[in-house]
C-alpha positions as CSV (number, residue, x, y, z in Angstrom):
1,M,55.1,166.5,72.5
2,T,55.7,163.1,70.5
3,F,58.4,160.7,71.4
4,H,59.3,157.1,70.4
5,V,61.2,154.6,72.8
6,L,63.7,152.4,71.3
7,P,63.9,149.3,71.0
8,D,60.1,148.9,70.1
9,P,58.5,147.5,72.0
10,P,60.6,148.6,74.9
11,A,60.7,145.3,76.7
12,A,64.6,145.3,77.2
13,P,67.6,147.3,76.0
14,V,69.2,146.3,72.7
15,Q,72.3,144.2,73.2
16,I,75.3,144.6,70.7
17,A,78.2,142.4,70.6
18,A,81.7,143.5,70.8
19,L,83.0,145.7,67.8
20,Q,79.6,145.0,66.0
21,R,76.9,147.2,64.4
22,G,73.4,146.3,65.8
23,P,70.2,145.8,64.3
24,A,68.4,148.6,62.3
25,M,65.6,149.9,64.7
26,T,63.1,152.0,62.8
27,F,61.3,155.0,64.4
28,V,58.5,157.5,63.6
29,E,59.4,160.8,62.2
30,T,58.2,163.3,64.8
31,A,59.2,166.3,63.0
32,S,56.9,168.3,60.7
33,G,56.8,171.4,58.4
34,T,59.9,172.7,56.6
35,T,63.3,172.8,58.4
36,A,61.8,171.0,61.4
37,S,63.9,169.2,63.7
38,M,64.2,165.8,65.9
39,T,66.3,165.0,68.6
40,L,67.4,161.4,69.3
41,R,69.1,160.4,72.6
42,I,70.9,157.2,73.2
43,L,72.1,155.6,76.5
44,R,75.2,153.1,76.7
45,L,74.4,151.1,79.7
46,G,77.4,150.0,82.0
47,L,78.3,146.4,82.5
48,H,76.4,146.4,86.1
49,D,73.2,148.2,86.8
50,G,73.8,151.8,87.8
51,S,77.6,151.7,87.0
52,P,79.5,154.1,84.8
53,T,81.1,153.0,81.5
54,A,84.4,153.6,79.9
55,G,85.8,153.0,76.3
56,P,85.3,154.5,73.0
57,D,82.3,156.1,72.0
58,P,79.7,154.1,70.1
59,G,79.1,155.1,66.3
60,F,75.4,156.0,65.3
61,W,74.3,155.1,61.9
62,I,71.1,157.0,60.5
63,S,69.0,156.1,57.4
64,A,66.2,157.9,55.9
65,G,65.2,155.1,53.5
66,G,68.4,155.6,51.6
67,P,72.0,154.4,52.8
68,A,73.0,154.6,56.5
69,E,75.1,157.3,57.3
70,L,77.7,157.6,60.2
71,V,76.7,160.6,62.2
72,A,79.4,163.3,62.7
73,V,80.3,164.6,66.0
74,L,79.4,168.4,66.5
75,P,80.2,170.9,65.1
76,G,80.4,168.7,62.0
77,K,77.4,167.3,60.4
78,V,76.3,164.6,57.9
79,S,73.7,164.7,55.2
80,I,71.0,161.9,55.2
81,L,69.8,160.7,52.1
82,N,66.5,159.1,51.0
83,Q,66.0,156.3,48.5
84,N,66.2,158.6,45.7
85,D,69.4,160.0,46.9
86,A,67.9,163.1,47.8
87,A,69.2,165.1,50.9
88,V,66.4,165.1,53.2
89,A,68.2,166.0,56.7
90,T,71.4,166.7,58.6
91,A,72.6,164.8,61.7
92,A,75.2,165.4,64.2
93,Y,76.0,164.2,67.9
94,A,77.3,165.5,71.1
95,E,78.2,163.4,74.4
96,E,76.1,164.4,77.6
97,P,76.5,163.2,81.1
98,F,75.6,159.7,82.4
99,D,76.7,158.1,79.1
100,V,73.8,159.8,77.0
101,Y,74.6,161.0,73.5
102,R,72.3,163.5,72.0
103,I,71.7,163.5,68.1
104,D,70.4,166.6,66.3
105,I,68.5,166.0,63.2
106,K,67.4,169.0,61.1
107,V,64.7,167.8,58.6
108,Q,64.5,169.7,55.3
109,R,62.1,167.2,53.6
110,P,59.5,165.5,56.0
111,G,58.0,162.3,55.2
112,S,60.8,159.6,55.2
113,T,61.1,156.1,57.0
114,W,63.9,156.3,59.5
115,S,66.1,153.9,61.3
116,L,68.9,153.9,63.7
117,Q,71.9,151.5,64.1
118,I,74.4,151.6,67.0
119,Q,78.0,150.5,66.5
120,N,79.5,149.1,69.7
121,N,83.3,150.0,69.3
122,E,84.2,148.4,72.6
123,N,85.8,144.9,73.0
124,Q,82.9,143.6,75.1
125,Q,79.1,143.4,74.8
126,R,77.0,146.7,75.5
127,S,73.4,147.5,76.0
128,F,71.5,150.5,74.6
129,T,68.4,152.3,74.7
130,A,67.1,155.3,72.9
131,V,64.4,158.0,72.5
132,V,63.6,160.1,69.6
133,A,61.2,163.2,70.1
134,D,60.2,166.4,68.4
135,T,61.5,168.4,71.2
136,D,64.8,168.3,73.2
137,D,62.8,167.6,76.4
138,G,60.9,165.1,74.8
139,A,64.0,163.0,74.2
140,R,64.6,162.8,77.9
141,Q,62.6,159.9,78.9
142,P,63.0,157.4,81.8
143,W,63.1,153.6,81.7
144,I,62.3,151.8,85.1
145,K,63.8,148.4,86.0
146,A,63.0,146.8,89.2
147,P,63.1,143.2,90.4
148,S,59.9,141.2,90.3
149,T,60.1,139.8,93.8
150,L,61.4,140.7,97.2
151,Q,61.3,137.9,99.8
152,L,62.4,138.8,103.5
153,T,63.2,136.0,105.9
154,A,64.1,135.4,109.6
155,P,64.3,132.6,112.0
156,P,61.3,131.6,114.0
157,G,60.5,133.8,117.0
158,T,62.1,136.8,115.6
159,A,60.8,140.0,117.1
160,Q,63.0,142.7,115.6
161,P,62.0,144.3,112.3
162,V,63.5,142.6,109.2
163,T,64.6,144.8,106.2
164,G,65.4,144.4,102.4
165,T,66.2,146.6,99.7
166,V,64.8,147.0,96.0
167,N,67.2,148.3,93.5
168,V,65.4,150.6,91.1
169,V,67.5,151.1,87.9
170,N,67.0,154.0,85.2
171,Y,67.9,152.6,81.8
172,G,66.4,155.9,80.3
173,T,67.9,159.1,78.8
174,G,66.2,161.4,81.2
175,P,65.5,161.5,85.2
176,L,63.2,158.8,86.7
177,T,60.9,160.0,89.4
178,I,59.3,157.5,91.3
179,Q,56.3,157.3,94.0
180,P,56.1,153.6,95.4
181,T,52.6,152.4,96.7
182,G,50.8,149.5,97.7
183,L,52.2,148.4,101.0
184,S,50.6,148.3,104.4
185,D,51.3,146.8,107.7
186,P,53.1,144.7,108.6
187,F,55.4,146.2,105.7
188,T,56.6,149.7,105.9
189,L,58.4,151.6,103.0
190,I,61.5,153.9,103.9
191,P,61.1,157.0,102.1
192,P,62.4,156.6,98.5
193,P,65.2,158.4,96.9
194,E,65.1,161.7,94.9
195,D,65.0,161.6,91.2
196,I,67.1,158.7,89.6
197,L,69.5,159.8,87.0
198,P,70.1,158.1,83.9
199,N,72.3,155.0,84.2
200,T,72.1,155.1,88.0
201,L,70.1,153.4,90.5
202,G,68.1,154.1,93.9
203,Q,67.3,151.8,96.6
204,L,64.1,151.4,98.3
205,T,64.2,149.8,101.7
206,I,61.4,147.7,102.8
207,Q,60.8,146.8,106.5
208,Y,58.8,144.0,107.9
209,T,57.6,144.3,111.8
210,P,56.7,140.9,113.0
211,N,54.5,142.1,115.8
212,K,52.1,144.1,113.5
213,T,49.3,142.3,111.9
214,G,48.5,142.1,108.1
215,P,49.0,140.0,105.0
216,S,52.7,138.7,104.7
217,Q,52.4,138.7,100.8
218,Q,51.8,142.1,99.2
219,T,52.2,144.1,96.0
220,L,54.5,147.0,95.6
221,T,53.7,149.2,92.7
222,I,56.4,151.8,91.7
223,V,54.5,154.5,90.2
224,S,56.8,156.8,88.1
225,N,57.0,159.1,85.0
226,D,57.9,156.2,82.9
227,T,54.8,155.8,80.7
228,T,55.9,152.8,78.9
229,A,56.7,150.7,81.7
230,G,55.1,147.3,82.3
231,A,55.9,143.7,83.8
232,Q,58.7,142.8,81.6
233,T,62.0,141.5,83.3
234,A,64.0,144.6,82.1
235,H,61.3,147.1,82.1
236,N,59.4,146.3,85.4
237,Q,57.8,148.5,87.9
238,V,55.7,145.8,90.0
239,V,57.4,143.9,92.8
240,A,55.8,141.0,94.7
241,V,56.8,141.5,98.4
242,S,56.6,138.7,100.9
243,Y,58.0,137.5,104.3
244,Q,58.5,134.0,105.6
245,T,60.3,132.4,108.5
246,T,63.3,130.2,107.6
247,T,63.2,126.4,108.2
248,P,65.3,125.4,111.3
249,P,68.5,123.3,110.2
250,P,68.1,119.6,110.8
251,P,69.6,117.9,113.7
252,P,73.2,116.7,113.5
253,P,73.7,112.9,112.5
254,P,74.4,110.6,115.4
255,P,78.2,110.0,116.4
256,P,79.7,106.9,115.0
257,P,79.8,103.7,117.3
258,P,82.7,103.5,119.6
259,P,85.8,101.6,118.1
260,Y,86.4,98.0,119.3
261,G,90.2,97.8,119.7
262,K,93.5,97.8,117.9
263,C,94.6,95.4,115.2
264,R,97.7,93.5,116.5
265,Y,98.7,92.2,113.0
266,C,98.6,95.3,110.7
267,S,99.0,99.1,111.1
268,C,95.3,100.0,110.9
269,T,94.0,102.1,113.8
270,L,90.6,101.7,115.5
271,Y,88.0,99.3,113.8
272,Q,84.6,97.9,114.3
273,K,84.1,94.3,115.0
274,P,81.8,92.5,112.6
275,V,78.4,91.1,114.0
276,F,78.9,87.5,112.9
277,G,82.0,85.4,112.7
278,D,85.1,85.8,110.9
279,G,85.2,88.7,108.2
280,P,87.5,91.5,107.0
281,C,88.1,94.6,109.0
282,T,85.0,96.5,108.5
283,R,86.6,99.9,109.0
284,H,89.8,99.5,107.0
285,G,89.3,96.5,104.8
286,C,92.7,95.3,105.9
287,G,91.9,91.6,105.0
288,H,92.5,90.1,108.4
289,N,89.6,88.3,110.1
290,A,87.8,89.0,113.2
291,I,89.7,86.6,115.1
292,D,92.9,88.4,114.3
293,H,91.4,91.7,115.4
294,L,90.8,90.9,119.2
295,A,91.2,93.8,121.4
296,I,94.7,93.9,123.2
């Protein structure tokens, strides 16, 4: 099985502005032989991780060295030309669950240089990932995205377990299977979810038990069937987990000094008597001197 994940390198999904066509992403020709085929799957991400999308379908432009052609919806098809205007393939697409789109490419003449452009037909920015493969199953590849850190906190003297969650998102075109590892006492990993489907998320629950001994800083590695994962922000599988006690809040400020009396000459309320001699009312600045502000 041969597959190619897009964009390349797969550091982050490609972002395409509203009503715009994205950049041309080149990909390897995975088909071989006469009348061979390739499968290309594209995932349209939701506005928020793991959320469904709504709106008009995107458009897909395929090039094999010649002009880019807009792929037709099945059962239709479009011919793909090379730089010599010779037909080298046909292409058509169909929509699948979870905002995945499958493009079937039938190659009559192997050996072309291929590229994909995605047209965002919505009135807001969208992000996309894609996989091209020599088989239908090969084009179903996961893409893991997890946060790089998780910090658990609690006030000093806390005896009860403290929990936090790690959201694991699948930006890929196929199911993501995870097997987290690396944590030990005083951290405990609650059993992980089942397979995480495309465009959805699963939650890992991490528990810290204060009365257990062990390092308070550990590394959680989310082993998975994503063979292209790394430590990039949008394609990450390593989480630094830590625990610390929160700093107690500072004591409240001292109360203000008691008032000296009432002003008999103006409408100002309580005030403070100046330390030395005559002067304005220090609380209200009413202009009367200290002698005028004797208590009644």
